[in-house]
N, C-alpha and C positions, 0 to 999 in steps of 0.2 A: 754462629761461634762454634757451639755443637751440638753436636745431633744428639739423637736415641736411638739407641743400642737396640736391637732387633736379634734374634738366635736364626739362623739358616743352615737348612741342612745343605750337606754336599753332597748329598743323592746317592753317598754308596749305604747309608744305616736305611734298614727297614722301616717303610712308615710308620706301622703300628709301634708306637710305647709300649716297652716291656712290663714296667712298672708305671702305675700312675698316684699319685700323691694327692690325696684329698685334704682340704684344710678346710675351718670354718672359724671364726674368732671366739663365737658363743659355745654352750655345751648344746644348748639346742639348735643351733643352725646344724650341729653333726651328727646328734645320737639317733635319727632314723637310719642318717649314710651308714654308721657303724654299726646297728641291727642288721643291717641290710644284707651284709658281708658274709658271703659263704664261706667255707672253714676257715674264721676266722682263728685267727692268733695276737694276743695281746703281750705287747712288750711296752713297761713302763722304762722310760728313758726321763732324766730331771724332771720329772712330775708329770709326766705328758703319758696318757697311754696311747701307742699305734697299734690300732687294729688294721690286719693284713689280711688278704684272702683275695676273693673276688666276687668283682660286684657287674652282672651283667653282661658277663663272662669274661670279664677283663681283669689280671691282677692288678689291686690297689692296695696302697696302706690310705689310711685316713685316724685325722687326730684334729683334737680342739688345739689351736693355738698358742688361747689366752690374748690378751687385745693388745693392740702398742706395737710399734715396729720393731723393739727386741723383741717380743717374745715370738713375732712371727717371723722374725731374721731367724734364730733359732731352733725354730721348727722347722724349717724352711731345710736349714742346713743339715738337720739328722735326718729326714724326710730320705735327702738327696745320698747321702754318706752311710745312712745304714741302711735303708732302704731300696738304695740304686734307681729311684724313681727318675723316669727318662720323661717326664711332663709333672709339672704341678700347676695344679687346679686351684682355686681359692674363691669362696661360692659364701656368701654373706651377704648382709645388711648396709647401707651408707648413707649419707644423707644427701638428699639433691641440689646442686648447683646449677642447673640450669631452671630456669623455669616454667621451662614448657612440661618438663617432667613430674609427675605424679606419685602415689605412696603406690606402689605395686609395680609400676614401671621396672625394666628390668635392665641397665649399663654393662655394657660389655667394653671392657679397658682395653682400647688401644694403647696408648701412653700412656704410664703409669713415674710420678714425679713427688718428690718429696717437699708439700708445700712450705715445712717446716725448718727445711734445709737454706740456711744462708751466710755463707762465708765471704761472701762482697764484701767485706769490712777489707781484707787483704786482696791487693791488687789485683793477683795473678790467677783470682777467681770473681766466677757470677755468679749470680744469685739463682737460686737451686742448685749449682752445677755439684754434684759430687766428686769431692777431691780426689786424687789422681787416677781418678775413671774417663775427665775429658768428659761427661754426658750429663743432660741436664733431665734426661727420662730415661724409662726405657719401655722397647715397645713388644708386646706382643705378638709373634710370627703371624702372619694374614691368615695362613690356613688356619691356626686354633681361633681368630677371632671371627674368620667365616664358619667353621664349625659349632662355634657357641653362642653366633646371633642365631644361625639356620635351627638350632636345639631349642634355643629358649624359646622361639617364633612359636616351633613348634610345639614346645610344650603349654604355651597359651592358651593358643588354639584351641589342642586336643584332649589336655590333662587336666589343665587346672581347676575346673569344675568339677570334676568331679573328684579333686582333692581335697576339695573348698567350699564347703557350704554357701552358695550364693550370697546368704543372708548376711552370715558373716562376709564376704566381700561386699557387699554393699554398705555395712554398718564403716567397714575402713577404707570405702571411697574406693576401690578396685571395681570400676567400672568396665573400662575396656584397657588393659596395660599394656603396654607396647615394650619393644625393643631399641636401646639404641647402641652404637658405638662411637666411644671418644674418651677422652683425656679424664684420671680420675688423679686428684691427689690424695695423698695419704700425708696422716703427722698426727703426735702424740696428743692431740685437742680435740676435742666434741665438740665443732663447730656449730653455733647456734646464733652469730653474729650476721646480718645482709651486710654488712658494710665488708666486712671480711672475705665474703663471698662477693663480691661485687669486687673486690682488690684481684683476688684469684683469678679473677674470669675476666682481667683485663689483660693478666700475662699470658693466661692461656685460654684464649677465645673458644676454643673446644672444650674447657672444661663440663663435664656432665656431673661429676659428682666426687663427693668426701669423704672420704672412712679413716681407716688408723693400720692397716696392714698394707696391704696390697704392693706398693712401690719397694717399702722393706724385701718382702718376699720376690719379688723381680729383680731384686739387686742381688739377691743373692741366688737364685736364679741364674741369672747372666754372669757369675762369676766363677759357677759351677758350668757354663756352658749347656744348661739346660731350659730349654722352653718353658712358657706360663701362660696362663690364662686366668682374668679378673672377673667373675661373675655379680654383680652386685644388686640387691632388691633393693627399691629405694623404698626408707623407713619412714622419711620426712624432709621438709623443706631447708635443712640446715639454714634456718631464721628460727626468727622469734616464735613461730608458730608450730616448732616441733614437740609440742606435746601431746600427743594421742598416749594412749594406753600401752608403752614403748614393750614391758615385758610381755601383756597380753596377746601384740601383733605378735613378738617375736615366737611364742609357742601356737597360737592358732593358725596364724596366718605363714609368716618369715620361712618358720623351721619345715614347715608340710612343702614349701614352694622352692625350699634351698634341695632337700632331698630330690623333688621331680626334676629341677635344674640338671642335677647330677645325672639322676639316670638319664634324662631324655641326650645330655651332651656325651655320653659314655654310647649310648644305642649309636648315637650318630658320628660318633669315633669310627667303630667296627661299619658305618658304611661306606664311609668316607675312604676307608683303607681298600676298601673292596676291590679286585681287578676292573679296570678300565676308568679307574676314576684318575 
């Protein structure tokens, strides 16, 4: 009955985004990005520092969104309205919902849905439906999921082992990390219950990961007519085994991976936009 919304270019606008918004839900995931921005200017809005300038030769605005859907939605709206971003990219960690995923794997969000949205107690609504929008999920535009997947694969193959020592990768089990594209569920819950994961996978067979921000960002982007990308690094299995040294993983692994994934994405955006593509 209800489908997914996806942004489509009308063919008249320049392909290359004018400014790209870069978001992370943790300061560790975003600080390396912010430090690398050239000609940086910082504006504080609603207790968030928005750092704008250029990165990999492209205009960007980067910000630490804070945790949860409300924080992500508010931050996305500011990026779009105050910084006139034409594309919003969220990079951060997530829990794996697919049992074939391991710590360090990268998930590119194709369809983003809010797993804690349920107003089906009212007869006119379905489970997961966003009231008044008539959709249950939001889809990233195919060209951006393609770029995200290709750039992430290139990063894992070419740069990961330069950014993070092999011993540290082995310690956290990052032996041969891979990239997958699939559905991501967002909600204001840290999920570590296998039964809850299984319930979600029954409703969403292509569910790859769960987190707390992506679908909220996607909804705001949809309402503004702006495309988006969600890139997630698996930090745990979203079950009772989610007990690794999370702060250390974020600081020593995920933060560096997030920075590398962002730079690779921006580089591939420029390449994809070259004449002849």
